[in-house]
N, C-alpha and C positions, 0 to 999 in steps of 0.2 A: 208232488211228484218230482220236483226238481232236486237234483243233487248238487251239493256245494262242496267240491272237491278241489283241493290245491293241485294245480296241474303238475307240480314237482312230484307229487306223490303217485301220479298215474304210472302203471306199468309202462316200461319203455315202448312196448309195441302198440300202445294206445296213443302215444304222443304222435304229433304231425309227422315228425321225421321217421319214426318207426312205421307209421302207416304208409308213408310214401314209399319206403323200401319194400315192404311186403306187397303192396299193390304193383309196384314196378316190377317186381319178380314174377308175380302172377300174370301181369300183362305181357311180359317177355315170353313166357311160355305159351300164352294164347297167340301171340304173333307168330311164334314158331309153328304151332299146330295149324293155325289158319293159313299159313302159306304152304304146308307140306301135306296135310290130309285132304283126301279127295272129297268131292261133294257128297252130301246126302241127297236123296231124291228130290225133296222140296227145294233145296238150294239150287240144284241144277235147273229145276223149273223157273225159279225166281231170277236166275241169270238171264233167261230169255226176256224177262220183264225189264231188266236193266238195259239190255240192248234195244228195247222198243219202249221208251218212256211213254205213258198214257196218263190221262186223268184219273182212271181208276181201272180195276181189273175185275174179272168174274169172281174170283175167289176171295179177294181182300181189297181194302183201300190201297192207295199206290205207294206209301211212304217207303217201304222196303225196296220197291223197284226204283225209286228215285235215288236212294242210298246207293244201291248198286251201280246205277248209272254214273253217279259221281266217282265212285271207286274205278269203274272201267275207264272213265275219262282220264283219271290220274294214272292208273297202273296197267291198262290194257285189259284184254279179255282173258283174265287169268282167275285161278281159284282165290288168290289173295285179294285181288280187286274186289270180288264179291263180298268179302268178309271185312274189308279194312274199316268201314264206318262202324261196323257192329263192334269190333274191338275198341275203337275210339269212343263209342257210346258208353261202354263200361266204366271208362275213366271219367267222363263227364257225370254220368250217373252217380258215381262214388263220391265225387266232389260235392254234388247237390245233396246226396244223403247226408253227409257229414255236416253241411251247413243246416239242413232242415232239422236234424235231431239236436244240434247244438242250440238252436233257437227254441225249439219247443220244449226241450228237456234239459240236457246237459252236454258239456264237452266230453265227459267220460263216456256217457251213453253213445255219442257220436262215433267214438272210435270203435266201440263194440259193434254198432250197426254197420259200419263199412266192413268190418271183418266178417260179420255173420253174413251180409249179402253176397260178398265175394267168394265165401266158402260154402254157400248154399250149393247143392249139387246141380241144380238147373242152371244157375247162373255161372258157377265155377267151371262146369263141364261144358254146358251149352253155350257159354258166352262168346263162341267164336261162330255159332251157326247163323247164317244170314236168313232168318225168318221173320215175318211181322211180329213176332214176340219182342224182339230186340228193340225196335223203336217204340212200341206200345210201353214196355217197361220204362224206358228212358223218359218219355213225355208224361207218363202217369207220376213218376218220381219228380220231374220238374214242376208239374202242377202242385204237388205238395209242397215243394220248396218255395214256390211263389206265394202260396197261402201262409207259409211260415213267416216269409218276409213281410206280408200284409199284417199279420199278427204282431210282429215285432215293431214295425214302423207305424202302424195305424194309417199308413198312407193309402188312400183308396185307389191311386193309380196302379198298384200292384194287381187290381182286378184285370187290368188290361193284359198283364202278363200271364195271369192265370188263364184267361181266355184263349191267348195265343197257343200256350202249351197244351191245354186241353184240345184245342183245335188240331194241333198236330198229332195229338194222341188219337183223335178220330180219323185222321189220315193214315194212321198206322193200323188200327184194328177196331172193330166195331164195339168191342168189349168196354172200350173207354167211355161209352155212353153211361155205364154205371157209376163211374167216378163223378159224372155231373149229378146224378141223382144223390150220391153221398154228400156232395157239397150242399146240395139244397137241404137235405135233412140236418146238416150241421147248422146251416143258417137259421132254421126254424127252431132246433133244440137249444143251442147256447144263447142265453140272453144277451150277452155281450156282443154277439155276432149279428143280432137282428137289425142293429142300426144300419148295416150295410145295404139293406133293401132299399133305403132312401137315397142311395149314392148312385149317380148316372153311370159311374165307372163299372159298377157291377152289371148293369144292363149292357153296357158297351162291350164288356168282356165277354158276355154270352153271345152277342152279335159277332164279336171276332171269332169265336169258336165256330159259329155257324158259317161265317164266310169262309174259314179254312176248310170247312167240310163241303163247301159248294161244289168243287170239281167231282166229288164222289156222288153227290145228289144229282148233278147234271148227267153224269155218266149213266147212272141208274135209270134216270128219266129217258134217256136216249135208247136204252136197251131193255125196256120193259120191266125195269126193276129187278134185274136178274140177280145181282149179288145180294140184294136184300132178301130175295125169296130163298136163296140158297142158304144163307147164314141164319136169318131169323126164322126160317122154317124148321130149323132143327128143334126149337123150343117146344117141349111138350109133346113131341112126336112119340107115338106108341104108347102102350098101356103102362100102369104103374108096376114098378119092380123095385126091389131093395138090393138087388145083387150088385148094382154099381155104386151104391153109396159108400160101402167099406172100401171099394176100389178107389174112390175119390180121395177119401181121407188117407189111405195108405200111400197114395201118390203125393199128397201134400206133405206128409210126414217124410216120407222118402226122398223126395226132391228138394225140400227145403233143407235137409239134413236132419237125422232123427234128434240128435242132442239139440240142436238150435230150435227145432219144432217144439220140443218139450219146454224150452224157456219161452218161446213165443207164446205157447199156451198159458203159462203162469203169468206172462207179461199182460196178455189180453184180459185174463181174470182180474189181475190187479187194476187195470185200466177201467174196468167196469164200475169201480167205486167212483173214479173221476167222471164217468159217463153219467151215473145217477146223480152226481152233484153238479152235472152241467158244466163241468170245468172244460175249458177251451181245448187245450192240446189233446187230453186222452179222448175226449169226444170227437175231435177231428179224425184221430187215427181209426178209432172204431167204426165211425159212421161212413168213413171214405171207402172202407172195404166191405161193409155189410151188404149193400145191394149186390154187388157181384158175387159175393161168397154165397148169399141166399140163392141167386139165380143158379149157380153152379150145383147147389145142392138140389134145387127143384129139377134141373136137367138130369141129375144122376138118378132120379126116381123114374126116369123114362128111358134114358139111354146112357151110354158110356161117355164120360167127360174125358177128353183127350188130356193127357198129362201135362202138356205145355199151357193149357188154357188158363190156369191160375197165375201164370208168370207175373203179370202186372201187380199182383198183390205181395209179391215177395219183399219189396222195399218196406212196406208198412209192417210186415211180418218181422223182419230184421229189426226195425225200431222197436217193436214190442219185446222181443227177446232182449235187446240191448238195455231197455229201460229197466227191465227186471233185474238183470245182472248189476247195473250201475246204481240202482237206488240205494241210497245211504241206509235207510231203516231196514231194508230187506237183505242188503248185500251180506253174504257170508263167504268164507273161503271156499266152501263147497260148491256154490253156484259160479264163482269165478273159475273154479277148476273145470266144472262141467262146460262153461263157455269156452275156455281154452282148449279143452280136449275136442270140443265141436269144431273149432277153427282148424285145429290141427288134422282132425279127421277129414275135413272138407279139402284142406290143401293137399293131402296125401292122395285122396281119392281123385281129384281133379288132375293133379300132375300124372298120377299113373294112367288114367283114362286117355289124357291127351297124348301122352308118349305112346300108348298103345294104339291110339288112332293113327299116328304116323308110322310107327313100326310094330305090328301086332306081336304081342308076347306069346300068344298061343292061338291056334285056330279051332281048338277043341270045342268051343261053345257054339261055333257056327252061327246060325240065325238067332240064337238066344244072347249073342253078344250084341250090346246096344250099337257097337260101331260097325255092324255088318254091312250096312249100305254104303261104307266108304271102300269096300274091298274089291280088288280084283278087276277094276273097271280098265286099266291100261291094258291088260292081256285081252280082255274082251274086245276092246277097240282094235287091236292089232289082228285078232282072229276075224273080226267082221270085214276089216279091210282087205285081208287076203281072200275072203270069199267074194267081196264085192269086185275085186280085180279079176278074179277067175271067171265070174259070171258076167263081167262088163256091165255092172249095175250102174244105173244113173241116179238113184235116189235110195233112201231108206225110209220105209213106213213103219210107224209104231201105232199102238192102240192104247197106251197108258202114258200119263203125263210125266211120271218119274222117270221111266226109261227113255222117253222122248227126250227129256231134258239131259240125261247122262250121254246119250248118243250124239245129241246136238252139239255138245261141248267136245266130245272126242273127234267128231268129224268136222268141226268148224274149218272153213276154208278148203274142204276136201269134197264132200258130198252133201247136198241138201237133205235134211232129215225133217220129217213132218209127221204129226199124229193125224191120222185120218178120221178119228172119231173125237167128240167133244170139242168141235170148232169153236164153241163159245169162249174157250179158254184163250184163243189166240187171235182175238179181234184186233189187237194192237199190232199184229204182224202183216206183212204184205201177204196177199193171197198166194198159196203155192202155184207155180208155174205148171199149168195143165199140159204143156207140150212135153214135159218130162215123163208124163204117164204114157205116152206112146212108145217109150223105150222100157227095157227090162229094169226091175228094181228088186230090192230085198224087202221082205217083211220080218222084223225082228220082234220076238215077243217073249215074255216070261212064260214058262209052261203053265203056271197058275193062272195066267191072265190070257191064255191063248184064244184069239178070235179068228183063226184061220178060216173057220167055217163060214163066217160072215164075209170074209174077203172073197170066197169062192163064188159069191153071188155077184161080184162086181169085176172080177178078173177071169179071163179065159183060163189062165194058168196060175195055180197056186200049188207049188211043188216044194216039199221039204228037201233042203240041201244040206243041212248041218245041224247038229245039236252041241252046244256049248256049256261048259260048266264054269260058273263064277266061283273061284276058290280063294281060300285064304290058308296059306301053309299047308296045302294039299287037301284041306278039308272043303267039301262042296257046300256052298251057300245057297245056290239056285241054279236051275237049269233053264237056259235059253234056247229057243229054236229059231232057225233062220230058214225062211222060205224065199224062193224065187217067184216073183210075181211078174206078169205081163198081160197085155191084151185086155185093157179096160172095156167092159161091155155095158156098164152104167156108170153114173157119176160116182166117182171114188169117195169124195169127201162127203160126210154127213152134212145135211143142212143145219145151219145154226139154230139151235133150240134154246131159247133163253130161259125156259123153266123145264 
């Protein structure tokens, strides 16, 4: 499966200098969008994690919170600070992907792999978003890189690096557990890999991964295993249904980039020959993704798979597509053109969407626009501030984590903002000052998530004072309702429920 190609015969965009220029331009666009586009809901929520670093959190392991904290230490409490390390991780991941593919397959395939990953729609467009997917993609890819170095050098000490990278992946997202399963399958399946079972470094690498994961285990132990119940409780929930299976594969094809997805499919099929022959590199690629892909398929038979969940698999998919295009025996001008068109398509879409995220081209698509969460928040903040001034409000209460995150950023250093429900999400923050509740405040809610009726049970007065429209270019995105609340008659904050 290895291609032997004279580097001088490579297309200029596949040579290191050409790749550096292309990735630098894409990164410059990401830096611009990362600094200028407002938060999506989840990012606004994770910003609070960065301000309050902890061993772990209710929703996910802590790595994205730690990344954000580093960014905030360097750049202050800004939008760019939240995303800074995410953009940097794209550069590190691209370098590791190039090295991994060069070792396992060929230099020519390495260039294609870097281009394919960076022009996949999920990475090319979503590569600025500060979510747990960013570190999970990076450390999954770095684990594959360390395995490639292990195979090249046959130096067992690389198992220590594999364990460290996989452990950091576990600190990013629980889905990296499936990578460990894939590595075990590879060690069993490939005859040449079985010798590693007798090396102490393999076991020490596994222990390293476990030690990295120890903060998450301790946090869950201290909080009734709340995060584990939340995430692992999703598996197999509900009855069997087929309606989400096609949605899963549609999302994979669409977010990978349809043309690149076709090439990845051919590449995976081509690698099955190497898998049957128990060859090292193709077996590692296929077996490393198989457990997680099978889990996603299983989950889709019960419930919806969120579009971002398969993100850690994208580096391997990029390699599969690249190996197919670069293979000497299979390579034809047609497939190179498909690959080049796929790259061009990804670049155009990524740049268009990132520019649209900063300065909307149109507002006609409203909530169907994938960037709708970014819009209209500055105007909402100004309107809520005017109402707070008029009503002499001492605090702002919310009942959804996304809106709470957005308002917490808009009102930093102005008014305290807190979510009165789901207190388990905020165990890392100091408890809200109950003395504030003796004063008047505002309850701000999306119309579709309005819980004013519940607040009437704990406040003497819950009075609607305004309706606000979050808009883009005059087109309504959603309606927000503002209530004045005062006179607590029962404890306002829900007790912490871990399950």
